[in-house]
C-alpha positions, -999 to +999 in steps of 0.1 A: +888+159-538+924+165-545+922+162-583+888+172-598+886+162-634+864+164-665+868+132-686+859+131-723+843+100-737+875+091-755+894+093-722+868+070-705+871+045-735+909+044-730+906+035-693+906-001-680+873-019-687+855-046-667+825-067-675+799-082-651+764-095-652+742-076-627+707-065-620+702-028-627+674-007-611+668+024-631+654+055-615+628+056-643+611+025-629+625-004-649+650-030-640+668-059-658+697-083-657+724-076-683+761-080-691+775-045-684+808-033-695+825-001-683+851+016-661+851+004-624+844+031-599+877+024-582+895+036-613+878+069-613+883+073-575+920+066-579+922+094-604+903+121-585+915+111-550+885+119-528+892+135-494+890+111-464+860+130-450+840+126-483+806+110-476+792+109-512+806+106-547+785+122-575+790+116-612+775+135-641+774+125-677+776+148-707+739+141-713+729+153-678+724+119-662+738+116-627+746+090-601+754+093-564+771+067-543+781+066-507+818+070-505+821+038-484+807+017-513+837+026-536+851-009-534+819-025-547+822-037-584+800-008-596+806+009-629+808+047-632+799+045-669+784+020-691+802+015-724+782-015-735+752-035-724+751-072-736+781-064-758+760-040-779 
């Protein structure tokens, strides 16, 4: 990527937010439909500017949770971080 960054939670909270209702499949084995609120992946990708040859995008949270997405899925309405679930 052209611009690797480390974002604080305050920085993420200041970024544009989007809400959507979607099914979530957790790697811990549970799933559920909820109203998720967070920063769209496209906002983070615009900030870090991945190289054209990038095949995967990997995100890590401050608590050690991670997520990997195929670079081609960057336009899907996925969130890089959840700020609220069901407005809680």
